[in-house]
N, C-alpha and C positions, 0 to 999 in steps of 0.2 A: 387717850387711853389706848392701851394696845389692843390689837387685835383679837377677837374670841379663838379658842382652839377648837378646830373642827371637831365635830361629833364623832367623825370615822378614826380619830387618834385616842387609842386606848392601848394600855399595855399592862400584861401581867405576868410575871415570871413562873415559869413550871415549880409546882411545890417541892422538888428535888434539888432546888438551886435557890435556897434562902441567903440573903444577905449580898450586900454588894460587891464583895472580894471574890464570892464563887461565880457571880454571875458575869463579873470581869475575865476571870482567868476560863472559866469552863468555854466562854463565847468564844475567846481569842485561841484555844487551845484543842477543843473538841467538838465544838458543835459544826454543822455542816455550813459552810459559807454560800452555796449556791444551789438552787433547785433544778436548774438545767444544767447542760454541759459545764464544765470549768470553762471560764472566761479565759481568752487567749487574748494577749496585745502584741501590737507591732510599735515598733518604737522610733520617735520622729526626735531628732537634736536640732534644739534651736539656740542659735547665738544670741546672748543677752547684749543689750546695748554696752555693757563695760567688757565685751570681749570675753566673756565667760560664757558658761552654756547650761541650759535647763533641758533635761530629758521628758520628753511627754510619751505616756503609753497610751494608744489607743485602742480600744476595743474591737476585735475583730469579730463583724458580725456575718459575714458571709455575702453581704450585699455592699457592693461598692458605693452605692448611693448612701446606703443608710452610715456608712463610716465617713464619707465625705461630706455629707449633710446636703440639704436640698433648702429650698425655701420655706419647707413644712417641717422639716427635720429638727427636733429639739437636741441640743448637745447638753448633756450632764457632764460638767468639770466637777471634778473630786480632787480637794485639797487633802493631803493625809497628814496625819498628827505626828508628834515628835518621833524621829527615826521611823517613820513609817514608809511605806510605798505602794506600789500597785499590787505587791503581792500579801499585803495586809488582809486579815479576814473583812473588815468592813468595805476595802474598796474591791475586793472581789464580790461581796455581798451586792453592793451598789451598782457595779458592773452588769449583774445579773438582772437586778431589778431595772435597769434602764435597758436591756436588750427586751426583756419582756414587754416593755411598753414601746418597743420599735425606735427607741432614742439612739443617737451615738453618743458616745462615754469616752471622755480622755482624762488621764491622772497625770497632771504634769508632778514632777519630783522638785522638791525643794533641792538647792543645791547641796551637793554631796551625799544625797539619799537616793540614788539609782544605782550604786554600786561600783559608780567611779568619782574619785576625789575631784571637787572642782578646781578651777584655776585660780579665781581671785581670792585675797584674804578673807573676804566676807563668807559666811555660811549662810544661816538661815534662823529666824526668830519668831516670836509669836506675834511680835507687831509689824512685821514686814509687809505693810500695806503697798509699799512701792513696788515691789515684786509681784503682789497680788495684782495690781493694777496694769502692770504692762502685760501679765500672761492674760489676763481677762480681756483686755483690749485686743490682744493679738488674735484670740480665739474669735471673739467677735468680729472682727475684720475678715477672718479667712473662712469663717464657718457659713453656710448658707441659709441656715433658721436659726430661731431663738437659742440663747445661751442662757442655763441656769447653774449655779452653782452651790455645791455644799462642802463645809470645811468640817474635818474631823479634828476635835480635842484642839492642839495648837493651831491648825490649819484653819480651824473654824474661829478662834478668836482674831487671827489675822484678816479672815474674811470680813467678819461684822467690823474690823477697825478701819477696814478699807470702805467698806457701805457707809459708815458713819463719817469718814473723812471727806468723801467727795459728795454726798449728799444725793442732791437731785440728779446730779450727772451719772449715777449709776444705772439710771433709767435708759440711758442710750448705750450700755454694756450689757446688761443682763435684766432678765425677767423676772428673776428672783433669787435668792439666796437662803441658804439654811447653815447653823451651825450646831454640831451635834457633840454633846459631852465636852465642850469648849471652857475652859478657865478663864472667863469673862471678867474676873478679878484675880490676875495674876498673882498677887501679893499673898491672898488667901489660899490659893491652891498650892502655891510654892512653899508654904508653911507647912500645909496640909501632908503634901508628899513626901517630906523631909522628916517625919516623926513616925516613931513606933513601927507597926508592920509595914506601912507604905516604905518606911526608908530602908527597912531591910530587903522589900522583896522588888518595888516597882523602881525605886531610886538607882539600886544596885543593878537594875537591868537594863536602864538606861545609860548610866554612866559606863556600862561594860563596852558599849559602842561608841559612844560619844567622847569620850576621854581619847582612844586610840587615835579617831578622827581628827581631833584637834591636835594630836601631838604630828601627825603626817602633816597638817595644816602649818604648823611649825617650822617643819622643816622645808615645806616649800618657802615658808616667808621669815626667815629667822628674826627674833626679836619682836614676834607679834604679840607675843605675852610671856608670863613669867612661868616656865615649865616646872620649876619645883612646887610652886601654889596648887598649879593643875593637877599634879600627881597626888597632893594631899587632899583633895577635893573627896569629901565623903556625902555631899548632898548637891542639889541643883543650885541652891543660893550660890553657894562658893563656884561652882561651875561656871555660871553666869557672871557672877563677880569677876572671876578670873578672865574668861573668855568671850562670852556672848556681848556681854555689856560694852566692854571697851572696844572690841572689834567693830561693833555696829554702831559706834557713835553715843553710845549711853556713858554717864558718868559712873555708875556701878549698878548694881545688881537692884537695889531700891528704884533707882532711877528709871532702869529698864521695865521692870516690873509696873511700877505706876503708869509711866507714858504709853507702854505698849498694850494696856487692858483696854479691853474693847466696851466695858459696862459704862464707862462715863459717856460713851459717844453713842450710845443705842438711841438716844431721843432724836440723833440727828440722821438716822437711816430715813430713807425717802423711796425705797425700793420694797416690795413685798419680801419680809425675812420674817424666818422660824428659828428661834432659840430653843432647842430642845437639850433639857439637861434632867437626869434622874436624881430625885432626892436622896438616893443612897449611893452616889457615886462617891468612891473612896479618895479621888483626886479632888473632888471639887464638894467644899463644904455648902451644905443647902442654905446655910445662913448668908453665904456671899452672893447667892443668885439674884439677878435681878427680879425686882417686883414691878408692878404696874408703872408706879411713879418713875421708874427709871427708862421705860420703854417708851417710844411716840407710837402713832398710831397704825404704822405699816408693819410692826413688830408683834408678831405672835409669839407667847411664852408657853412654852409645854413643858411640865415638870411634874412627869409622872412619880410615882412612890417608888419604885422598880426600875431596874434596869441596868446598874452598875456604871462603870465606865466603858463606854462604846461596846455593851455588850448585848443587851435585850435577847438573850435565847429564849426561843420558844418550843414546846412540844411538837411531836412525840420524841420521845428519847432516841439519840443522844442529844437532841435539840437542833436546831437551826437559827441563823442569824437574820434572817429576811424581814423581819417585824420592823425593825428602824427603817431600813431601806425603803420599804413599801409605803411606810407612813409620811417620810420625808419627800419622796418622789409622787406622792398623792398631793402632799401641799404645794409644791413646785409646779405640778401639772395644773393646777386651777389657778394658777396665774400666769399662764402660758396664753 
């Protein structure tokens, strides 16, 4: 049976933000991201094993020891969501929460998400546990203290997929992991975001940046995929079928969504793990969320009624988004 939800974890949305869409959009565009000063980062570029690069943004704490890490300083690693970065509202909020706890914080960017196109044909995807493994092992090797990790949306599925893939070995790398609003069943979430309001708003938002980056990738590597099919894409299924799946070794979008989903692997996780999903998340259907039978004893399922997709805004008006970071870091802190 999965671990019980800690009593301190509870959430209720402000009365003036009813519904998952409002809680999602308002949190990203209008709510305060941090309660202290704005988090500032310094960038470090890592060369990958395939001679590409990953850019890592480190929270500037004003304390050299805190940034570099000591034998006692925890490091919070934040894996962003689809087309996210260290400038995303949740990234700044998590960095703010880490600073308040006296933790170091680092935000590695998936390839192509740091503002500069990466070099290799590959980009990133929801089940990229090999990239997660390399990144986390490097953090564990170079950091002086314990490492904990949280993944947001796509980043959370990839993180949980990694934890399930390597099982007990994860204990030698991290003290705990958490996923937030992650599409742990990619097929269910993929179809949900391709319909109705989601298709008109969220899908268009994602494709607005994903398609141009894919076209730049095609200029780098001619013949990588079918340009005309990509230009005709109006949903993430088609985009994944044309670009994400074949470029990353999957047969097609269905194969990618099936093999990359973390939900079937949750029972294999052997390190403290939190899977946080709001029941009113417009991207992630509540019916697709993992239940007790899907998760092993190391996994805590927290499924509040409200929150939207990586929203969780809290009063007073215009709201702030520290509720989620505070709850997640509390969970992780309990396992240090």
